[in-house]
C-alpha positions in Angstrom: -20.1 259.6 88.8 -20.2 256.1 90.4 -23.1 253.7 90.1 -26.4 254.8 91.6 -29.0 252.4 93.0 -30.8 252.4 89.6 -27.7 251.7 87.6 -26.6 248.2 86.6 -23.2 246.9 87.6 -22.2 247.0 83.9 -23.2 250.6 83.6 -21.3 251.5 86.7 -18.1 249.8 85.6 -18.4 251.3 82.1 -18.7 254.8 83.7 -15.7 254.0 85.9 -13.6 252.8 83.0 -14.3 256.1 81.2 -13.2 258.0 84.4 -10.0 256.0 84.4 -9.2 257.1 80.9 -9.9 260.7 81.8 -7.5 260.4 84.8 -4.8 258.9 82.6 -5.2 261.7 80.1 -4.7 264.3 82.8 -1.4 262.6 83.9 -0.1 261.5 80.6 2.8 263.9 80.6 6.1 262.2 79.5 4.4 258.8 79.1 4.6 258.6 75.3 6.9 256.0 73.8 10.5 257.3 73.6 12.3 254.0 72.7 13.8 253.7 69.3 12.3 250.8 67.2 14.5 247.8 66.7 14.2 245.0 64.1 16.0 241.7 63.9 16.0 239.5 60.8 13.0 241.5 59.5 11.0 241.0 62.7 9.9 243.6 65.2 11.7 243.4 68.5 9.8 243.9 71.7 11.4 246.3 74.2 10.0 244.1 77.0 8.4 240.6 77.1 6.5 240.0 80.3 6.0 236.3 81.2 2.9 235.9 83.3 -0.5 237.5 82.9 -1.6 237.5 86.5 -1.6 240.5 88.8 2.2 241.0 88.7 2.5 240.8 85.0 -0.5 243.1 84.3 0.7 245.7 86.7 4.3 245.6 85.4 2.9 246.2 81.9 0.9 249.2 83.1 3.9 250.5 85.0 6.1 250.3 82.0 3.5 252.3 80.0 3.6 255.0 82.7 7.4 255.1 82.1 6.9 255.6 78.4 7.9 252.0 77.6 4.9 251.0 75.4 6.5 248.3 73.2 5.8 245.5 75.7 3.8 242.3 75.4 2.4 240.0 78.1 2.5 236.2 77.5 0.4 233.9 79.7 0.4 230.1 79.5 -3.2 229.8 80.8 -6.4 230.4 78.8 -8.1 233.7 79.4 -9.7 233.8 82.8 -7.4 231.2 84.3 -4.5 233.5 85.1 -3.1 233.3 88.6 -4.5 231.3 91.5 -7.7 233.1 92.3 -10.2 230.9 90.4 -8.0 227.9 89.8 -6.3 226.4 92.9 -6.9 229.1 95.5 -9.5 227.7 98.0 -9.9 230.6 100.4 -13.2 232.5 100.5 -11.6 236.0 100.6 -8.2 237.5 100.1 -5.9 237.5 103.2 -4.9 241.1 102.3 -6.8 243.9 104.0 -9.3 245.5 101.6 -7.6 248.9 101.7 -4.3 247.7 100.2 -3.9 248.9 96.6 -1.6 247.6 93.8 -2.6 247.4 90.2 -3.9 250.9 90.2 -0.4 252.4 90.7 -1.9 255.4 92.5 -4.8 256.2 90.1 -7.8 256.5 92.4 -10.5 255.4 89.9 -8.5 252.3 89.2 -8.3 251.1 92.8 -10.1 248.0 94.1 -12.3 250.3 96.2 -13.5 252.3 93.2 -14.2 249.0 91.3 -16.1 247.5 94.2 -18.2 250.6 94.8 -19.0 250.9 91.1 -20.2 247.2 91.1 -21.9 246.9 94.4 -22.3 250.4 95.9 -20.5 252.5 98.5 -22.4 251.0 101.4 -21.3 247.5 100.3 -17.7 248.6 100.5 -18.1 250.1 103.9 -19.6 246.9 105.3 -17.1 244.7 103.5 -14.4 242.9 105.5 -12.2 241.4 102.8 -12.5 241.1 99.0 -13.5 237.7 97.8 -11.0 235.9 95.6 -13.6 235.8 92.7 -14.1 239.5 93.0 -10.4 240.0 92.9 -10.1 238.1 89.7 -13.0 240.1 88.2 -11.3 243.3 89.3 -8.0 242.2 87.5 -10.0 241.3 84.4 -11.6 244.7 84.5 -8.1 246.4 84.9 -6.8 244.4 81.9 -9.7 245.4 79.7 -9.9 249.0 80.9 -6.2 249.6 80.2 -6.3 247.5 77.1 -3.2 245.7 78.2 -1.6 243.6 75.4 -1.9 240.0 76.8 -1.6 236.9 74.7 -2.9 233.7 76.3 -2.0 230.1 75.7 1.7 230.9 75.4 4.1 229.0 77.6 7.7 230.1 77.5 9.8 226.9 76.9 13.2 228.2 75.7 15.4 231.3 76.1 18.6 232.0 74.2 20.8 235.0 73.7 21.7 236.1 70.1 23.4 239.3 69.0 22.5 241.1 72.2 18.8 240.1 72.1 16.6 237.5 73.8 15.1 234.9 71.5 12.0 233.5 73.2 10.3 230.3 72.2 6.6 229.9 73.2 4.4 226.8 72.9 0.6 226.6 73.0 -1.6 223.7 74.2 -1.6 222.3 70.6 2.2 222.1 70.7 2.7 224.8 68.1 5.8 226.9 68.7 6.4 230.5 67.9 9.4 232.7 68.5 9.8 236.4 69.5 12.7 238.7 69.9 12.9 241.0 73.0 15.5 243.3 74.5 14.3 242.7 78.0 12.2 240.1 79.8 10.3 240.2 83.1 9.4 237.0 84.9 6.1 237.6 86.6 5.2 233.9 87.1 3.9 234.1 90.7 4.5 232.4 94.0 6.1 229.2 92.5 8.0 231.1 89.8 11.4 230.4 91.3 11.1 226.6 91.4 8.4 224.0 92.0 5.7 223.0 94.4 7.2 220.7 97.0 6.0 217.3 98.0 8.2 215.4 100.6 10.0 212.5 98.9 8.8 210.0 101.5 5.3 210.7 100.1 6.1 211.0 96.3 8.4 208.0 96.3 6.3 205.6 98.4 2.6 206.4 97.6 0.7 206.2 94.3 -0.2 209.7 93.0 -3.9 208.8 93.1 -3.9 209.0 97.0 -2.4 212.5 97.5 -2.4 216.0 96.0 -0.6 219.2 96.6 -2.7 222.2 97.6 -2.0 223.8 94.2 -3.5 220.9 92.2 -7.0 220.2 91.1 -8.7 218.0 93.8 -12.1 216.2 93.3 -13.5 216.9 96.7 -16.8 215.4 95.8 -15.1 212.0 95.4 -13.7 212.3 98.9 -17.0 212.4 100.6 -17.0 210.2 103.8 -13.3 209.6 103.6 -10.5 210.3 106.1 -8.3 213.1 105.0 -4.8 213.9 106.3 -3.5 217.4 105.7 0.2 218.3 106.1 1.1 221.9 106.7 0.5 224.9 109.0 0.0 227.6 106.4 -3.2 229.3 105.2 -3.4 227.0 102.1 -3.4 223.9 104.2 -6.3 225.3 106.3 -8.1 226.5 103.1 -8.0 223.0 101.7 -9.0 221.4 105.0 -12.0 223.7 105.1 -13.0 222.9 101.5 -12.8 219.2 102.2 -14.9 219.6 105.4 -17.5 221.6 103.5 -17.6 219.0 100.8 -18.7 216.3 103.3 -15.6 214.3 104.0 -15.6 211.9 106.9 -12.8 213.5 108.9 -9.9 215.9 108.5 -6.7 215.7 110.6 -4.3 218.6 110.0 -0.7 217.9 111.2 2.1 220.4 111.6 5.7 220.1 112.6 5.6 223.2 114.8 4.5 222.8 118.4 2.0 225.6 117.9 0.2 227.2 115.0 1.8 230.4 113.8 -0.2 233.4 115.1 1.9 236.5 114.1 1.6 237.7 110.5 4.8 239.5 109.5 3.1 240.8 106.4 1.1 243.2 108.4 4.3 244.7 109.8 5.9 244.8 106.3 3.0 247.0 105.0 4.8 250.3 105.5 6.3 252.6 102.9 9.8 252.4 104.4 10.1 248.7 104.1 8.2 248.3 100.9 10.2 250.9 99.0 13.7 250.7 100.5 14.3 247.2 101.9 16.5 246.3 98.9 18.9 249.1 99.8 19.9 247.5 103.1 23.2 245.7 103.5 23.2 241.9 102.9 23.4 241.0 106.5 20.5 243.2 107.5 18.3 241.9 104.7 19.3 238.3 105.7 18.2 238.9 109.3 15.0 240.5 108.2 14.1 237.6 105.9 15.2 234.9 108.4 12.8 236.4 110.9 10.0 236.7 108.4 10.4 233.1 107.0 10.7 231.7 110.5 7.5 233.4 111.6 5.6 232.1 108.6 2.2 233.5 107.6 -0.6 232.1 109.9 -4.0 231.1 108.7 -6.4 234.1 109.0 -8.7 233.9 112.0 -11.8 233.4 109.8 -10.0 230.6 107.9 -9.2 228.8 111.1 -12.8 229.1 112.4 -13.9 227.8 109.0 -12.2 224.6 109.9 -12.7 224.6 113.7 -16.5 224.8 113.6 -16.6 221.2 112.2 -16.6 218.5 114.9 -14.9 216.1 112.5 -11.8 218.4 112.3 -8.7 218.1 114.5 -5.3 219.8 114.3 -2.1 218.2 115.7 0.8 220.5 116.6 4.2 218.9 117.1 3.2 216.1 114.7 5.5 215.9 111.7 5.1 213.1 109.3 8.2 210.9 109.2 7.1 208.2 106.6 4.2 207.0 104.6 3.2 203.6 103.1 0.2 201.8 101.8 -1.5 199.1 103.7 -4.1 197.7 101.3 -6.3 200.7 100.5 -5.2 202.6 103.6 -2.4 205.2 103.8 -0.3 204.7 106.9 1.6 207.8 108.2 4.2 207.4 110.9 4.6 210.3 113.3 6.5 210.8 116.6 3.2 210.4 118.3 2.2 207.1 116.6 0.6 205.9 113.5 -2.2 207.6 111.6 -4.4 206.1 108.9 -6.0 208.0 106.0 -7.8 207.5 102.7 -6.3 210.6 101.0 -3.6 213.2 101.7 -3.4 216.9 101.0 0.1 218.3 101.0 0.5 222.0 102.0 4.3 222.1 102.2 4.8 225.1 99.9 7.4 225.2 97.2 11.2 224.8 96.7 13.4 227.3 95.0 15.3 225.9 92.1 15.4 227.7 88.8 16.2 224.4 87.0 12.6 223.3 87.6 11.1 226.1 85.5 11.0 225.9 81.7 11.4 229.6 81.4 14.6 229.6 83.5 16.2 226.2 83.0 18.3 227.4 80.1 20.4 229.7 82.3 19.7 228.5 85.8 23.3 227.2 86.4 24.7 230.6 85.6 22.5 232.6 88.1 24.1 233.8 91.4 22.3 232.5 94.5 22.5 233.9 98.0 24.7 230.9 98.8 27.2 232.0 96.1 27.4 235.6 97.5 26.7 235.6 101.2 27.9 233.5 104.2 25.6 233.8 107.2 27.0 234.2 110.7 27.2 231.0 112.7 23.8 230.1 114.1 22.0 232.2 111.5 22.2 229.8 108.5 19.2 229.1 106.3 19.2 226.5 103.6 15.9 228.0 102.2 17.2 231.6 102.0 20.5 230.4 100.5 18.7 228.8 97.6 17.1 232.0 96.4 18.7 234.1 93.6 20.7 237.0 94.6 19.4 239.9 92.5 20.7 243.3 91.4 19.0 246.5 92.4 16.5 246.4 89.6 15.4 242.8 90.1 17.9 241.6 87.4 19.7 238.3 87.7 23.4 238.4 88.4 26.0 235.9 87.1 28.0 233.6 89.5 30.9 234.4 87.2 31.1 237.8 85.6 33.1 236.3 82.7 30.2 233.8 82.0 29.1 234.3 78.4 25.5 234.3 79.7 26.2 237.3 81.9 24.8 239.9 79.4 21.6 237.7 79.0 21.1 237.6 82.8 21.3 241.4 83.0 18.3 241.5 80.5 16.1 239.3 82.7 14.2 240.7 85.7 12.9 238.3 88.4 9.6 239.6 89.6 8.5 236.4 91.2 8.1 235.4 94.9 11.8 234.2 94.7 12.9 237.8 94.6 11.8 238.4 98.2 15.1 238.0 100.1 16.8 240.5 97.7 13.9 242.9 97.0 11.3 242.4 99.7 7.6 242.1 98.7 7.0 242.6 95.0 4.7 241.4 92.2 3.7 238.1 93.7 2.3 239.9 96.7 -0.6 242.4 96.6 0.9 244.2 99.6 4.2 245.0 97.8 3.0 245.3 94.3 2.9 249.1 93.9 6.3 249.7 95.3 7.8 246.7 93.6 6.4 247.7 90.2 7.7 251.3 90.6 11.3 250.0 91.3 11.1 247.4 88.5 9.7 249.6 85.8 12.0 252.6 86.5 14.9 250.1 86.4 13.9 248.7 83.1 13.4 252.2 81.6 16.7 253.2 82.9 18.5 250.2 81.4 16.9 250.8 78.0 17.6 254.5 77.9 21.3 254.1 79.0 21.8 251.3 76.5 20.6 253.7 73.7 22.2 256.8 75.1 24.2 257.6 72.0 21.1 257.1 69.8 19.1 259.4 71.9 21.9 262.0 71.7 21.8 261.7 67.9 18.0 262.3 68.1 18.6 265.5 70.0 21.3 266.7 67.6 18.9 266.2 64.7 15.9 267.7 66.5 14.7 270.7 64.4 11.2 271.4 65.5 11.0 275.2 65.8 9.0 276.7 68.7 9.8 280.3 67.9 8.2 280.7 64.4 7.7 284.5 64.1 9.9 287.6 64.8 7.1 290.0 63.8 5.0 291.9 66.4 1.9 290.1 67.5 -1.3 290.9 65.7 -4.5 291.9 67.6 
């Protein structure tokens, strides 16, 4: 029974958590651990180490449990409560995803965002809700983690990966600089939207301006210190508008948002992608078809939601400038001078919303093997006129999200087969996955079935031995039944 008007939110969520456990008990068939324990040098070996405790990592851990892979551990570099972008650098008011989209629940009705929201705020509140706030989404993820008792260890940044005797040796470091090591048979990278590289700042900004006068949208920004100042925002995506709105609401003097395109993107390809055919089976398409899908999607870009645009547009001291790329930047005393094709613009502070670049060498968890990973540029040549430097820079993945080697004879090839890329960088190969709420459920199903398949096949002979030695008798009496 969900929360009544007289119930507190805490009571309602506690009741809902109990219902989740009842649901899972009813569908627990074949979800018990079937893997054979492994030790190395006297240490227990994880079947799967999951790097990243945000929505993708949590759901992957739950998905593995549903596949009977229970010897898994989630490692998160942030402190508890700081996982993912939602209460750190995200500056939208609500999610961009429609409220009816599900993900971390993996099809369990009482674990859905709707059930959580109704238990906390009531059914009428859900009916009147437009989109879920980002703070509520983080609270929902925290509740999922606690309800499912997912094994997450915070303050653990993966800094080194090596391959020894057919196992991954992972080195983690906490904020105090203390390092610990763990063995694992498989590893999932669920490190989010920038998990395939680094946030991108154009060199003409980073090389010519002091860091004190600009920030990328993912960074901490002291908006209170910008009151009354002139702010220049570069970018046409939702995060650029989110930051512009936050600056305006904080009392800055003026915001000018500039974009290269001649018009702000209006079509959201994500809404088209939210169908079971694409979400479940995109990765099965031929390379050329996948390339053309992604080239279209990346060229369209994701526009700012209408409410986000209005959040900016209602301010008289806001202006947007299509067809106004920034060509250079320099300091003139305390002023920032930006050169555009339409003339010079002067600001006090810049906010950069230019997204991220894909380069595995920029990530501590992938830099040890980045040079061995096959990229789309190593595997696929686009037809003339359909080239894309951005798409070419992404890793070309196998059918289970696993990295592939550029050279099959590379000594690191077996290690790459044990590492699954569940970040945004998997998109050209796999479609929407763990870094996107829209694709999470379908991506997790493919990922976790793939990992379970790999582990079972690797131990096939051992499982056969287990069957041959199986001696639990089911027929225990040959006598007539007694009344």
